[in-house]
N, C-alpha and C positions, 0 to 999 in steps of 0.2 A: 904896480907891478903884474898884479891880477887882470888888469884891462889891458896893458901892455902882452901879456902873454897870451891873451884871447885872440888879440888883433894879429899877433903872430901865428897864433896857429891857423887863422881864416887864411891867412897869406898861403901859408905851407900847404893847407888843403887844395887851394885853388893850383897851386904848382905841381902836387900831386896828380889832380884831374888831368893837366896837362902829360905829364910823363906817364900816366896811367895808359890814356890813348897809344902813346908810344910802344909801351908793353903788349898791348892788345893787337897791334899792327905786326909787330915782331912775330908773337905767339902764332898768330894765325897765318904769318908768312910761313913761318916753319911746318904748320900742321897740314897746309896745302902745297909742301914741297917746293916753297918759291921764297923768294927774298923780301923781307920787309923793307921799311924805307931807309936807304942808307946811303942819301944823296946830299941830304941838307945838313952841312956840318959833320961832325965825326959820330959816326956810326948813327946818323939820323938824329942827333939829340936836338937840332934845332927845327924838326919837324911841327913839333906840337905849335910851337910860336909862330910858324909859317900857316899854319892851319887856322889859327886865331884871327892873324893878320888878314888874314883871305875872307875869312867868314865878315869880320867887323866891316870889311871894306867895300862887301858887295852892296849891289842896290836892293832896297825893299820895297817890294810891290804891295798894295793896298788894294782891296776891293771896296765898292760902294757901300755894299750890302753888310760890311764888317760892323759889329759892336767895338767900336775903336779903342775907346777908353780902357774897356775889361780886356780886350785882345792884347794890349801894349803891359797892362799891368800882371798879366799871367805869368810870362816868363820870370819876371821880378820874383813874383810870389812864390814859384819853384825854388829859386834861388836862394831865398830868405828862409825856407822853409828847411831845405838842405844843410845851410849853416847854424840853423836853430839845434839841429841834431847833437852838433860839435860840442853844445855846451856841456854834454855828458863824457867830454874827455877826459880820462883819469889821469891825474899826476900824481906823483909820491907826496906832495904838498903844495898849498897854495891854489888850489882848485875850487872850484863853486860845488860844493856839496849838497847834490839835491836828494833829500831822504827819501822822495817817491820818484828815484828816476827813471824806474822802467815804467810807472804810469806815465810820465810824462814824455817817453819815447813813443809808447803806443798812442798818446794823445797827437803827438806830431806828426807821426805817420799816418794817421787816419786823415788828417788834413790835405795828405797828398792826392786822394781821391779828387777833390777839388779842381786842383791844378789839370788832372788828365781831362774831366769833364770839361771845365771852362775852356780850355784850349781848342775841343772841338767844338763846341757850344758859339763861342763868340765869336770864331771865323767865319760862322755861317757858311760852312761846306758841307755838303751831304756826306762826303767821304770820311771828312774829321768828325764829324758827328756821329758817325757810324763805328769809326775806331775808337773814338772816347767812350761811348757805350760798352763795346767790348771789353776795354781796358778797365772800365769802372768796375764791371761784374766781375772781371778776372781778380783785380785788387781788393774787392770787397770778400771775396769768397775766401781767399788766402789769408786774409787779415785775421780769420777768427781762428784758423789752427796755429798761425804764429802766435797771437795771445795767449793759446792753450799751452803749448811747448814753453812759452815765457815764462807763465804762472807756474808751471811745474817747476822750474829752475829757481822761482823767487821762493817756492814753498819747501823745498829741498835745502835751501840756502837760508832761509828765515829774515831775509832783508830786501826790500825793493831797491837799496842804494847800489850802485855799481861798483862802490871800492870793497864794501862788505862781502858782495859775490863774488869778486875775485880773490878776497883773504880766504873765504870758506875754502877754497879750492887749493892751499898751500900743501896739504898733504897727499891728496889725491882729485885729479881733474875730473870736473862733471862729464866729461865726455865718455869714460871708462863704464860710467852709470847709466848713461843715457845715449848711446851709440844710434839707436834707430830714431830716437829724438833729435839728434844732430843732423841726420840725415834728412828728416821730414824739415827740421827748421832751414836747411840749405835750400831744398824745393820750394818751401814758402819764401824764402829771400829772393829766388829767382824768377818767381812769380810776381811777387811785389814790386821789384825794380824793373820789372818787364824786359825781360832777359831772356835770350834763347835756352831752352826751346819754348818758353811761355812767351816769347814776344807777339802775341795774336794782336795787340793793337796796332802793329806795325807789320803786318802781313804785304810784303810788297806786292806779291802777285794778287792779291784782293784788295786792297785798301790803299794802295799807291805808298804812303808814309804812315797811316795812322791817323792821331789825333793831332799830329803838328804837320799835316801837310801844307797848311798855309803859312808857315813859319818860315822864314830864311833870313840869311844876313845873321844880325845881332839876335833875333829872336831864338832862331835857332841853336845859335851858339849858346846863348844861356841855358836852353832846356836841355842841351846835351853836356853840358857843365854839371847841372844838378842831377842829371841821371848816373853820370858816372862819380860824382859825389856822394851820392846815395850808395853807391856800390861800395865804395871805401868805407863808408862808415858802417856800414852791415857786416864789412868783413872784421871792421874791427870788434863790433859788438857781438860777432858771433866767437873770436877767440877769447874775449874777455868771459863770456857766458858759460863758455863750455870747456877752455883751457886755464883762462884765470891767472895766467902768469905774466908776469911784466918783465922778466929776464930775457924770454924769448917772445914777446908779443910783437915784435915787428917781423921777424921770421913768419909767424903763424897767420899774420893779418896778409903777408904776399902770398903764403899758400893758399890762403881762402881767395884773394882776388885772382890768383892764377887759376884756380879751379873754376870760376867764374867765366874765364877765357878759354879754359879748356872745354868745357861743356858747350861754348857758343861754336867752337870749331868742329866739333865732333857731332852733336845730336842734332835731328831734325826737328822741325817745327811742330809741337802736336796739333792735332785736328781740335776746332773749337768744344766740341761736346765730350770729348776724351778728356780735356781739360778740365771742365765744369766737373765731369763725373767722378776724377780722380780727387776734386778739392772737395766735394761732399759724401762721397760714398767711401773714401779710402783713409785720406789724410786725416779728415776731420775727427771721423768715429776712433781711429787710431791714437791719436792725441788726445782726445777727451780721456780714452781708457787709461793712455799712460799718467793722464793727470791725477787721476784718481789711485792709481798704483803708487805714484811718488808721495800723494797725501797719505797713503796709509802707510808707507814706510816713514816717513815724518811722525806720524801719530805714535807709531811701535819703537822709535828713536826717544820720542818724550817718555 
């Protein structure tokens, strides 16, 4: 039953990715005062499946100078890493309980940099390589602050296990004690998932499409699914870390996902030097100070 539950979870994640793209088109349509997709089926409900069929039926072009084996492996690796995150999904019973779940989360997220680097490197494209370098520096920079905020939550709750962190917030949400930490977490999540306004690796006016420029057809579709699956997971983990309630978790996850889309539709892309300066000169020092403050609070509580 546990294996069946996780297989069903993975299927639901992939279906959620499809409908998240529909939600994004609808939200961006309303933000830009135009209609979203409304032709394919009832209120555009078959639009995601139409996109998937179109992408997987397109012709794939290969260059002679590609490192072909690794070039083909990278999209699959990105999808596997995205699905590995969902082992942490928390049921009330019958789930795999990982005692050091937050360490597992940091380990899997750190492997994502190899996908960004490999996609640009193995395609042997100058534009792809430049985009992968920029994405790599961005993800590594914001991963440090993400880990510091996460460790603050872990020290305050006294556990690395996701279920115990949620139970710790039965009386009071962590959000009310870490409002600043929550917004820095969201900023770091936006940078980790390469979303606007931090999608520097995909600056269309400069790098065409970033590290995935040479990927088309199913390769692009799989990278695309991995990116949106990561966004859904980061929304889920954010709701558990800072709100911790399972009665309203679906609503809070949807609100955090909507925040990702709202930011994309309203904010402009950061300049690269401003992006890196904000990571190392503002978010990282503040997150370290918050970490020590929470540690002091925990010591006083003991």
